Biotite code that builds the C-alpha atoms (Angstrom):
import biotite.structure as struc

atoms = struc.array([
    struc.Atom([-20.904, 21.533, 10.679], chain_id="A", res_id=1, res_name="MET", atom_name="CA", element="C"),
    struc.Atom([-21.077, 17.629, 10.116], chain_id="A", res_id=2, res_name="LYS", atom_name="CA", element="C"),
    struc.Atom([-19.946, 15.639, 12.900], chain_id="A", res_id=3, res_name="SER", atom_name="CA", element="C"),
    struc.Atom([-16.891, 13.367, 13.392], chain_id="A", res_id=4, res_name="HIS", atom_name="CA", element="C"),
    struc.Atom([-19.314, 10.244, 12.409], chain_id="A", res_id=5, res_name="ASP", atom_name="CA", element="C"),
    struc.Atom([-20.790, 11.508, 9.478], chain_id="A", res_id=6, res_name="ALA", atom_name="CA", element="C"),
    struc.Atom([-17.310, 12.688, 7.887], chain_id="A", res_id=7, res_name="THR", atom_name="CA", element="C"),
    struc.Atom([-15.842, 9.331, 8.196], chain_id="A", res_id=8, res_name="VAL", atom_name="CA", element="C"),
    struc.Atom([-19.255, 7.762, 6.710], chain_id="A", res_id=9, res_name="ARG", atom_name="CA", element="C"),
    struc.Atom([-18.713, 10.024, 3.785], chain_id="A", res_id=10, res_name="GLU", atom_name="CA", element="C"),
    struc.Atom([-14.878, 9.581, 3.474], chain_id="A", res_id=11, res_name="LEU", atom_name="CA", element="C"),
    struc.Atom([-15.587, 5.719, 3.500], chain_id="A", res_id=12, res_name="LEU", atom_name="CA", element="C"),
    struc.Atom([-18.321, 5.917, 0.853], chain_id="A", res_id=13, res_name="ASP", atom_name="CA", element="C"),
    struc.Atom([-16.389, 8.020, -1.169], chain_id="A", res_id=14, res_name="VAL", atom_name="CA", element="C"),
    struc.Atom([-12.656, 7.116, -1.173], chain_id="A", res_id=15, res_name="ALA", atom_name="CA", element="C"),
    struc.Atom([-12.719, 4.031, 0.925], chain_id="A", res_id=16, res_name="GLY", atom_name="CA", element="C"),
    struc.Atom([-11.322, 1.490, -1.277], chain_id="A", res_id=17, res_name="THR", atom_name="CA", element="C"),
    struc.Atom([-7.716, 0.236, -0.454], chain_id="A", res_id=18, res_name="THR", atom_name="CA", element="C"),
    struc.Atom([-5.112, 0.088, -2.812], chain_id="A", res_id=19, res_name="TYR", atom_name="CA", element="C"),
    struc.Atom([-5.054, -3.381, -2.443], chain_id="A", res_id=20, res_name="ALA", atom_name="CA", element="C"),
    struc.Atom([-8.768, -3.913, -3.570], chain_id="A", res_id=21, res_name="GLU", atom_name="CA", element="C"),
    struc.Atom([-8.313, -1.692, -6.436], chain_id="A", res_id=22, res_name="GLN", atom_name="CA", element="C"),
    struc.Atom([-5.308, -3.646, -7.769], chain_id="A", res_id=23, res_name="ALA", atom_name="CA", element="C"),
    struc.Atom([-7.526, -7.013, -7.455], chain_id="A", res_id=24, res_name="ASP", atom_name="CA", element="C"),
    struc.Atom([-5.891, -8.256, -4.116], chain_id="A", res_id=25, res_name="ILE", atom_name="CA", element="C"),
    struc.Atom([-7.909, -10.168, -1.636], chain_id="A", res_id=26, res_name="ASP", atom_name="CA", element="C"),
    struc.Atom([-5.376, -9.371, 1.113], chain_id="A", res_id=27, res_name="LEU", atom_name="CA", element="C"),
    struc.Atom([-4.702, -12.406, 3.831], chain_id="A", res_id=28, res_name="ALA", atom_name="CA", element="C"),
    struc.Atom([-2.273, -13.224, 6.262], chain_id="A", res_id=29, res_name="ASP", atom_name="CA", element="C"),
    struc.Atom([-0.995, -15.326, 3.641], chain_id="A", res_id=30, res_name="LYS", atom_name="CA", element="C"),
    struc.Atom([2.438, -15.461, 1.720], chain_id="A", res_id=31, res_name="PRO", atom_name="CA", element="C"),
    struc.Atom([0.902, -14.481, -1.990], chain_id="A", res_id=32, res_name="ALA", atom_name="CA", element="C"),
    struc.Atom([-1.362, -11.599, -1.375], chain_id="A", res_id=33, res_name="PRO", atom_name="CA", element="C"),
    struc.Atom([1.187, -9.933, 1.185], chain_id="A", res_id=34, res_name="LEU", atom_name="CA", element="C"),
    struc.Atom([3.545, -10.276, -1.344], chain_id="A", res_id=35, res_name="TYR", atom_name="CA", element="C"),
    struc.Atom([1.584, -8.661, -4.006], chain_id="A", res_id=36, res_name="ARG", atom_name="CA", element="C"),
    struc.Atom([1.144, -5.816, -1.323], chain_id="A", res_id=37, res_name="LEU", atom_name="CA", element="C"),
    struc.Atom([4.620, -5.539, -1.214], chain_id="A", res_id=38, res_name="LEU", atom_name="CA", element="C"),
    struc.Atom([4.808, -5.157, -5.159], chain_id="A", res_id=39, res_name="VAL", atom_name="CA", element="C"),
    struc.Atom([2.251, -2.686, -5.212], chain_id="A", res_id=40, res_name="LEU", atom_name="CA", element="C"),
    struc.Atom([3.856, -0.680, -2.407], chain_id="A", res_id=41, res_name="SER", atom_name="CA", element="C"),
    struc.Atom([7.143, -0.609, -4.220], chain_id="A", res_id=42, res_name="VAL", atom_name="CA", element="C"),
    struc.Atom([5.404, 0.305, -7.370], chain_id="A", res_id=43, res_name="LEU", atom_name="CA", element="C"),
    struc.Atom([3.050, 2.652, -5.288], chain_id="A", res_id=44, res_name="LEU", atom_name="CA", element="C"),
    struc.Atom([6.668, 4.362, -3.923], chain_id="A", res_id=45, res_name="SER", atom_name="CA", element="C"),
    struc.Atom([8.110, 6.203, -7.225], chain_id="A", res_id=46, res_name="THR", atom_name="CA", element="C"),
    struc.Atom([6.596, 9.403, -8.236], chain_id="A", res_id=47, res_name="ARG", atom_name="CA", element="C"),
    struc.Atom([4.192, 8.111, -10.474], chain_id="A", res_id=48, res_name="ILE", atom_name="CA", element="C"),
    struc.Atom([0.335, 8.085, -10.949], chain_id="A", res_id=49, res_name="LYS", atom_name="CA", element="C"),
    struc.Atom([-1.356, 5.609, -8.162], chain_id="A", res_id=50, res_name="ALA", atom_name="CA", element="C"),
    struc.Atom([-4.048, 4.097, -10.855], chain_id="A", res_id=51, res_name="ASP", atom_name="CA", element="C"),
    struc.Atom([-0.833, 3.705, -13.244], chain_id="A", res_id=52, res_name="ILE", atom_name="CA", element="C"),
    struc.Atom([0.788, 1.897, -10.444], chain_id="A", res_id=53, res_name="ALA", atom_name="CA", element="C"),
    struc.Atom([-2.266, -0.183, -9.437], chain_id="A", res_id=54, res_name="VAL", atom_name="CA", element="C"),
    struc.Atom([-2.883, -1.149, -13.029], chain_id="A", res_id=55, res_name="ALA", atom_name="CA", element="C"),
    struc.Atom([0.718, -2.433, -13.005], chain_id="A", res_id=56, res_name="ALA", atom_name="CA", element="C"),
    struc.Atom([0.384, -4.335, -9.928], chain_id="A", res_id=57, res_name="ALA", atom_name="CA", element="C"),
    struc.Atom([-2.536, -6.394, -11.762], chain_id="A", res_id=58, res_name="ARG", atom_name="CA", element="C"),
    struc.Atom([-0.305, -7.184, -14.866], chain_id="A", res_id=59, res_name="GLU", atom_name="CA", element="C"),
    struc.Atom([2.098, -8.171, -12.411], chain_id="A", res_id=60, res_name="LEU", atom_name="CA", element="C"),
    struc.Atom([-0.197, -10.682, -10.652], chain_id="A", res_id=61, res_name="ALA", atom_name="CA", element="C"),
    struc.Atom([0.834, -13.464, -13.258], chain_id="A", res_id=62, res_name="VAL", atom_name="CA", element="C"),
    struc.Atom([4.417, -13.142, -10.859], chain_id="A", res_id=63, res_name="PHE", atom_name="CA", element="C"),
    struc.Atom([2.522, -13.546, -7.368], chain_id="A", res_id=64, res_name="GLY", atom_name="CA", element="C"),
    struc.Atom([5.074, -15.007, -5.506], chain_id="A", res_id=65, res_name="THR", atom_name="CA", element="C"),
    struc.Atom([8.922, -14.525, -4.850], chain_id="A", res_id=66, res_name="PRO", atom_name="CA", element="C"),
    struc.Atom([9.609, -17.414, -6.679], chain_id="A", res_id=67, res_name="ARG", atom_name="CA", element="C"),
    struc.Atom([7.319, -16.849, -9.970], chain_id="A", res_id=68, res_name="LYS", atom_name="CA", element="C"),
    struc.Atom([8.790, -13.180, -9.750], chain_id="A", res_id=69, res_name="MET", atom_name="CA", element="C"),
    struc.Atom([12.312, -14.181, -9.597], chain_id="A", res_id=70, res_name="LEU", atom_name="CA", element="C"),
    struc.Atom([12.081, -17.444, -12.586], chain_id="A", res_id=71, res_name="ASP", atom_name="CA", element="C"),
    struc.Atom([10.370, -14.485, -14.625], chain_id="A", res_id=72, res_name="ALA", atom_name="CA", element="C"),
    struc.Atom([12.899, -12.890, -17.183], chain_id="A", res_id=73, res_name="THR", atom_name="CA", element="C"),
    struc.Atom([13.480, -9.241, -16.410], chain_id="A", res_id=74, res_name="TRP", atom_name="CA", element="C"),
    struc.Atom([12.402, -8.632, -20.359], chain_id="A", res_id=75, res_name="GLN", atom_name="CA", element="C"),
    struc.Atom([8.912, -10.129, -18.643], chain_id="A", res_id=76, res_name="GLN", atom_name="CA", element="C"),
    struc.Atom([8.759, -7.878, -16.005], chain_id="A", res_id=77, res_name="ARG", atom_name="CA", element="C"),
    struc.Atom([9.309, -5.345, -17.760], chain_id="A", res_id=78, res_name="VAL", atom_name="CA", element="C"),
    struc.Atom([6.770, -6.083, -20.865], chain_id="A", res_id=79, res_name="ASP", atom_name="CA", element="C"),
    struc.Atom([3.968, -6.666, -17.762], chain_id="A", res_id=80, res_name="ALA", atom_name="CA", element="C"),
    struc.Atom([5.117, -3.081, -16.214], chain_id="A", res_id=81, res_name="LEU", atom_name="CA", element="C"),
    struc.Atom([5.029, -1.494, -19.747], chain_id="A", res_id=82, res_name="GLY", atom_name="CA", element="C"),
    struc.Atom([1.054, -3.456, -20.447], chain_id="A", res_id=83, res_name="ARG", atom_name="CA", element="C"),
    struc.Atom([0.214, -0.952, -17.165], chain_id="A", res_id=84, res_name="GLY", atom_name="CA", element="C"),
    struc.Atom([1.696, 2.220, -18.578], chain_id="A", res_id=85, res_name="HIS", atom_name="CA", element="C"),
    struc.Atom([4.665, 1.736, -15.969], chain_id="A", res_id=86, res_name="TYR", atom_name="CA", element="C"),
    struc.Atom([7.149, 2.879, -18.309], chain_id="A", res_id=87, res_name="VAL", atom_name="CA", element="C"),
    struc.Atom([9.111, 5.987, -16.858], chain_id="A", res_id=88, res_name="ARG", atom_name="CA", element="C"),
    struc.Atom([10.702, 3.303, -13.953], chain_id="A", res_id=89, res_name="TYR", atom_name="CA", element="C"),
    struc.Atom([9.912, -0.091, -15.872], chain_id="A", res_id=90, res_name="ASP", atom_name="CA", element="C"),
    struc.Atom([13.471, -1.190, -16.463], chain_id="A", res_id=91, res_name="GLU", atom_name="CA", element="C"),
    struc.Atom([14.919, -0.116, -13.039], chain_id="A", res_id=92, res_name="SER", atom_name="CA", element="C"),
    struc.Atom([11.615, -1.605, -11.130], chain_id="A", res_id=93, res_name="THR", atom_name="CA", element="C"),
    struc.Atom([12.137, -4.521, -12.906], chain_id="A", res_id=94, res_name="ALA", atom_name="CA", element="C"),
    struc.Atom([15.583, -5.424, -11.756], chain_id="A", res_id=95, res_name="THR", atom_name="CA", element="C"),
    struc.Atom([14.275, -3.948, -8.279], chain_id="A", res_id=96, res_name="ALA", atom_name="CA", element="C"),
    struc.Atom([11.552, -6.761, -8.272], chain_id="A", res_id=97, res_name="LEU", atom_name="CA", element="C"),
    struc.Atom([13.930, -9.513, -9.273], chain_id="A", res_id=98, res_name="GLY", atom_name="CA", element="C"),
    struc.Atom([16.449, -8.413, -6.552], chain_id="A", res_id=99, res_name="GLN", atom_name="CA", element="C"),
    struc.Atom([13.730, -8.135, -3.766], chain_id="A", res_id=100, res_name="GLY", atom_name="CA", element="C"),
    struc.Atom([12.058, -11.641, -4.938], chain_id="A", res_id=101, res_name="ALA", atom_name="CA", element="C"),
    struc.Atom([15.409, -13.186, -4.525], chain_id="A", res_id=102, res_name="GLU", atom_name="CA", element="C"),
    struc.Atom([15.857, -11.116, -0.873], chain_id="A", res_id=103, res_name="LEU", atom_name="CA", element="C"),
    struc.Atom([12.612, -12.756, -0.059], chain_id="A", res_id=104, res_name="LEU", atom_name="CA", element="C"),
    struc.Atom([13.905, -16.356, -0.779], chain_id="A", res_id=105, res_name="LEU", atom_name="CA", element="C"),
    struc.Atom([16.807, -15.555, 1.038], chain_id="A", res_id=106, res_name="ASP", atom_name="CA", element="C"),
    struc.Atom([15.772, -14.392, 4.169], chain_id="A", res_id=107, res_name="ARG", atom_name="CA", element="C"),
    struc.Atom([12.560, -15.460, 4.703], chain_id="A", res_id=108, res_name="TYR", atom_name="CA", element="C"),
    struc.Atom([11.967, -18.237, 2.914], chain_id="A", res_id=109, res_name="ARG", atom_name="CA", element="C"),
    struc.Atom([9.466, -16.235, 0.411], chain_id="A", res_id=110, res_name="GLY", atom_name="CA", element="C"),
    struc.Atom([7.146, -15.801, 3.304], chain_id="A", res_id=111, res_name="ASP", atom_name="CA", element="C"),
    struc.Atom([7.084, -12.366, 4.302], chain_id="A", res_id=112, res_name="LEU", atom_name="CA", element="C"),
    struc.Atom([5.052, -13.323, 7.728], chain_id="A", res_id=113, res_name="ARG", atom_name="CA", element="C"),
    struc.Atom([8.622, -13.688, 8.612], chain_id="A", res_id=114, res_name="ARG", atom_name="CA", element="C"),
    struc.Atom([9.525, -10.251, 8.365], chain_id="A", res_id=115, res_name="GLY", atom_name="CA", element="C"),
    struc.Atom([7.294, -9.782, 11.581], chain_id="A", res_id=116, res_name="ARG", atom_name="CA", element="C"),
    struc.Atom([10.336, -10.735, 13.467], chain_id="A", res_id=117, res_name="GLU", atom_name="CA", element="C"),
    struc.Atom([12.456, -8.618, 12.689], chain_id="A", res_id=118, res_name="HIS", atom_name="CA", element="C"),
    struc.Atom([14.214, -6.957, 16.072], chain_id="A", res_id=119, res_name="PRO", atom_name="CA", element="C"),
    struc.Atom([13.588, -3.358, 14.613], chain_id="A", res_id=120, res_name="ASP", atom_name="CA", element="C"),
    struc.Atom([10.202, -3.795, 13.745], chain_id="A", res_id=121, res_name="GLY", atom_name="CA", element="C"),
    struc.Atom([8.322, -4.588, 10.376], chain_id="A", res_id=122, res_name="ILE", atom_name="CA", element="C"),
    struc.Atom([8.661, -0.937, 8.574], chain_id="A", res_id=123, res_name="PRO", atom_name="CA", element="C"),
    struc.Atom([12.452, -1.349, 9.038], chain_id="A", res_id=124, res_name="LYS", atom_name="CA", element="C"),
    struc.Atom([12.332, -4.791, 7.785], chain_id="A", res_id=125, res_name="ALA", atom_name="CA", element="C"),
    struc.Atom([10.648, -3.650, 4.605], chain_id="A", res_id=126, res_name="LEU", atom_name="CA", element="C"),
    struc.Atom([12.945, -1.255, 3.878], chain_id="A", res_id=127, res_name="GLN", atom_name="CA", element="C"),
    struc.Atom([15.575, -4.182, 3.183], chain_id="A", res_id=128, res_name="GLU", atom_name="CA", element="C"),
    struc.Atom([13.368, -4.538, 0.045], chain_id="A", res_id=129, res_name="ILE", atom_name="CA", element="C"),
    struc.Atom([15.086, -2.772, -2.946], chain_id="A", res_id=130, res_name="PRO", atom_name="CA", element="C"),
    struc.Atom([13.191, 0.441, -4.336], chain_id="A", res_id=131, res_name="LYS", atom_name="CA", element="C"),
    struc.Atom([10.911, 0.147, -0.885], chain_id="A", res_id=132, res_name="LEU", atom_name="CA", element="C"),
    struc.Atom([12.151, 3.042, 1.087], chain_id="A", res_id=133, res_name="GLY", atom_name="CA", element="C"),
    struc.Atom([9.951, 4.618, 4.095], chain_id="A", res_id=134, res_name="PRO", atom_name="CA", element="C"),
    struc.Atom([7.445, 5.998, 1.354], chain_id="A", res_id=135, res_name="VAL", atom_name="CA", element="C"),
    struc.Atom([6.799, 2.371, 0.410], chain_id="A", res_id=136, res_name="GLY", atom_name="CA", element="C"),
    struc.Atom([6.845, 0.921, 3.778], chain_id="A", res_id=137, res_name="ALA", atom_name="CA", element="C"),
    struc.Atom([4.030, 3.179, 5.320], chain_id="A", res_id=138, res_name="HIS", atom_name="CA", element="C"),
    struc.Atom([1.919, 2.324, 2.207], chain_id="A", res_id=139, res_name="ILE", atom_name="CA", element="C"),
    struc.Atom([2.319, -1.305, 3.229], chain_id="A", res_id=140, res_name="PHE", atom_name="CA", element="C"),
    struc.Atom([1.494, -0.782, 6.803], chain_id="A", res_id=141, res_name="CYS", atom_name="CA", element="C"),
    struc.Atom([-1.545, 1.020, 5.974], chain_id="A", res_id=142, res_name="ARG", atom_name="CA", element="C"),
    struc.Atom([-2.950, -1.763, 4.420], chain_id="A", res_id=143, res_name="GLU", atom_name="CA", element="C"),
    struc.Atom([-1.456, -4.783, 6.032], chain_id="A", res_id=144, res_name="ALA", atom_name="CA", element="C"),
    struc.Atom([-3.132, -3.560, 9.400], chain_id="A", res_id=145, res_name="GLN", atom_name="CA", element="C"),
    struc.Atom([-5.910, -4.951, 8.318], chain_id="A", res_id=146, res_name="GLY", atom_name="CA", element="C"),
    struc.Atom([-4.169, -8.848, 8.376], chain_id="A", res_id=147, res_name="VAL", atom_name="CA", element="C"),
    struc.Atom([-1.760, -7.327, 11.125], chain_id="A", res_id=148, res_name="TRP", atom_name="CA", element="C"),
    struc.Atom([-3.119, -6.227, 14.046], chain_id="A", res_id=149, res_name="PRO", atom_name="CA", element="C"),
    struc.Atom([0.100, -5.443, 15.604], chain_id="A", res_id=150, res_name="GLU", atom_name="CA", element="C"),
    struc.Atom([0.066, -2.698, 13.316], chain_id="A", res_id=151, res_name="LEU", atom_name="CA", element="C"),
    struc.Atom([-2.907, -1.041, 14.353], chain_id="A", res_id=152, res_name="ARG", atom_name="CA", element="C"),
    struc.Atom([-3.308, 2.093, 14.219], chain_id="A", res_id=153, res_name="PRO", atom_name="CA", element="C"),
    struc.Atom([-0.994, 2.581, 10.958], chain_id="A", res_id=154, res_name="TYR", atom_name="CA", element="C"),
    struc.Atom([-2.017, 6.294, 10.032], chain_id="A", res_id=155, res_name="LEU", atom_name="CA", element="C"),
    struc.Atom([1.122, 7.744, 9.039], chain_id="A", res_id=156, res_name="ASP", atom_name="CA", element="C"),
    struc.Atom([1.540, 11.808, 7.992], chain_id="A", res_id=157, res_name="LYS", atom_name="CA", element="C"),
    struc.Atom([-0.395, 11.571, 4.594], chain_id="A", res_id=158, res_name="LYS", atom_name="CA", element="C"),
    struc.Atom([-3.335, 9.997, 6.397], chain_id="A", res_id=159, res_name="ALA", atom_name="CA", element="C"),
    struc.Atom([-2.925, 12.687, 9.126], chain_id="A", res_id=160, res_name="GLN", atom_name="CA", element="C"),
    struc.Atom([-2.947, 15.713, 6.702], chain_id="A", res_id=161, res_name="ASP", atom_name="CA", element="C"),
    struc.Atom([-6.048, 13.943, 5.199], chain_id="A", res_id=162, res_name="GLY", atom_name="CA", element="C"),
    struc.Atom([-7.479, 14.059, 8.516], chain_id="A", res_id=163, res_name="ALA", atom_name="CA", element="C"),
    struc.Atom([-6.827, 17.423, 9.069], chain_id="A", res_id=164, res_name="LYS", atom_name="CA", element="C"),
    struc.Atom([-8.067, 19.142, 6.184], chain_id="A", res_id=165, res_name="ARG", atom_name="CA", element="C"),
    struc.Atom([-11.380, 17.451, 6.267], chain_id="A", res_id=166, res_name="VAL", atom_name="CA", element="C"),
    struc.Atom([-12.091, 18.466, 9.953], chain_id="A", res_id=167, res_name="GLY", atom_name="CA", element="C"),
    struc.Atom([-11.390, 15.019, 11.852], chain_id="A", res_id=168, res_name="LEU", atom_name="CA", element="C"),
    struc.Atom([-8.649, 14.759, 14.687], chain_id="A", res_id=169, res_name="PRO", atom_name="CA", element="C"),
    struc.Atom([-5.144, 14.211, 13.389], chain_id="A", res_id=170, res_name="THR", atom_name="CA", element="C"),
    struc.Atom([-3.764, 11.889, 16.103], chain_id="A", res_id=171, res_name="ALA", atom_name="CA", element="C"),
    struc.Atom([-4.074, 8.114, 15.193], chain_id="A", res_id=172, res_name="ALA", atom_name="CA", element="C"),
    struc.Atom([-5.676, 7.132, 18.410], chain_id="A", res_id=173, res_name="LYS", atom_name="CA", element="C"),
    struc.Atom([-8.507, 9.252, 18.142], chain_id="A", res_id=174, res_name="ASP", atom_name="CA", element="C"),
    struc.Atom([-8.817, 8.433, 14.253], chain_id="A", res_id=175, res_name="LEU", atom_name="CA", element="C"),
    struc.Atom([-8.544, 5.043, 15.013], chain_id="A", res_id=176, res_name="ALA", atom_name="CA", element="C"),
    struc.Atom([-11.621, 5.029, 17.503], chain_id="A", res_id=177, res_name="GLY", atom_name="CA", element="C"),
    struc.Atom([-13.591, 6.315, 14.932], chain_id="A", res_id=178, res_name="LEU", atom_name="CA", element="C"),
    struc.Atom([-14.002, 2.774, 12.955], chain_id="A", res_id=179, res_name="VAL", atom_name="CA", element="C"),
    struc.Atom([-13.610, -0.678, 13.872], chain_id="A", res_id=180, res_name="PRO", atom_name="CA", element="C"),
    struc.Atom([-10.209, -2.062, 13.503], chain_id="A", res_id=181, res_name="GLY", atom_name="CA", element="C"),
    struc.Atom([-10.868, -3.619, 10.304], chain_id="A", res_id=182, res_name="ASP", atom_name="CA", element="C"),
    struc.Atom([-12.071, -0.582, 8.875], chain_id="A", res_id=183, res_name="ASP", atom_name="CA", element="C"),
    struc.Atom([-8.596, 1.137, 9.704], chain_id="A", res_id=184, res_name="LEU", atom_name="CA", element="C"),
    struc.Atom([-7.181, 0.456, 5.712], chain_id="A", res_id=185, res_name="PRO", atom_name="CA", element="C"),
    struc.Atom([-10.165, 1.843, 4.330], chain_id="A", res_id=186, res_name="ARG", atom_name="CA", element="C"),
    struc.Atom([-9.600, 4.845, 6.603], chain_id="A", res_id=187, res_name="LEU", atom_name="CA", element="C"),
    struc.Atom([-6.209, 5.273, 5.720], chain_id="A", res_id=188, res_name="ALA", atom_name="CA", element="C"),
    struc.Atom([-6.643, 5.115, 2.212], chain_id="A", res_id=189, res_name="ALA", atom_name="CA", element="C"),
    struc.Atom([-9.391, 7.509, 2.287], chain_id="A", res_id=190, res_name="ALA", atom_name="CA", element="C"),
    struc.Atom([-7.371, 10.141, 3.921], chain_id="A", res_id=191, res_name="LEU", atom_name="CA", element="C"),
    struc.Atom([-4.553, 9.686, 1.685], chain_id="A", res_id=192, res_name="VAL", atom_name="CA", element="C"),
    struc.Atom([-6.697, 10.441, -1.525], chain_id="A", res_id=193, res_name="ARG", atom_name="CA", element="C"),
    struc.Atom([-7.724, 13.257, 0.115], chain_id="A", res_id=194, res_name="VAL", atom_name="CA", element="C"),
    struc.Atom([-4.227, 14.197, 0.808], chain_id="A", res_id=195, res_name="THR", atom_name="CA", element="C"),
    struc.Atom([-3.148, 13.260, -2.606], chain_id="A", res_id=196, res_name="LEU", atom_name="CA", element="C"),
    struc.Atom([-6.111, 13.699, -4.823], chain_id="A", res_id=197, res_name="GLU", atom_name="CA", element="C"),
    struc.Atom([-7.277, 16.802, -5.879], chain_id="A", res_id=198, res_name="LYS", atom_name="CA", element="C"),
    struc.Atom([-10.616, 15.730, -7.038], chain_id="A", res_id=199, res_name="ASP", atom_name="CA", element="C"),
    struc.Atom([-11.500, 13.537, -4.153], chain_id="A", res_id=200, res_name="THR", atom_name="CA", element="C"),
    struc.Atom([-10.311, 16.452, -1.676], chain_id="A", res_id=201, res_name="ALA", atom_name="CA", element="C"),
    struc.Atom([-13.008, 18.831, -3.843], chain_id="A", res_id=202, res_name="THR", atom_name="CA", element="C"),
    struc.Atom([-15.573, 16.479, -2.986], chain_id="A", res_id=203, res_name="ARG", atom_name="CA", element="C"),
    struc.Atom([-14.599, 15.759, 0.814], chain_id="A", res_id=204, res_name="LEU", atom_name="CA", element="C"),
    struc.Atom([-13.605, 19.341, 1.771], chain_id="A", res_id=205, res_name="ILE", atom_name="CA", element="C"),
    struc.Atom([-16.200, 21.698, 2.424], chain_id="A", res_id=206, res_name="PRO", atom_name="CA", element="C"),
    struc.Atom([-15.838, 24.995, 0.431], chain_id="A", res_id=207, res_name="ALA", atom_name="CA", element="C"),
])
């Protein structure tokens, strides 16, 4: 049986690219990349393949701030989603993105970092964004813990289910002890892929 350390090394090697990295987001504690992560989280929240959501997020990068997203026409947002083949939910998502950008500008002056001061916590603040429910909040927090240390360790049920499948401990604090803090987003992404992607699970779960 492989050791936990060996399993984690394999996880990170095979599936440890974060969704932000996959979407060409150079994540940092700055307004623009955090906003792009928020948009990606909205796109990943729907019942659509992750690769399609990531492709659509890349297309929407041209509207990479709340002001640019709000200033874009609804049709421009729909067209960008279409170029990423995000067609099943394109119209409703285009509307939600405009509404979310307006909310961010009104409430946080376009800077999502101000949501960290929400009295009910970051996940609750995120769920005020149109079309971003608990699933989207989990996605954002799993990735953002790399730049917002107060979220660590953020390893929700999807990540914990993946840990169970590959024989790792499931408690967040135990999983966090297996990697440096900066690697937690990569570990979370890898564990989620084990849960959601059959091919990844097949490569990593012993027969």
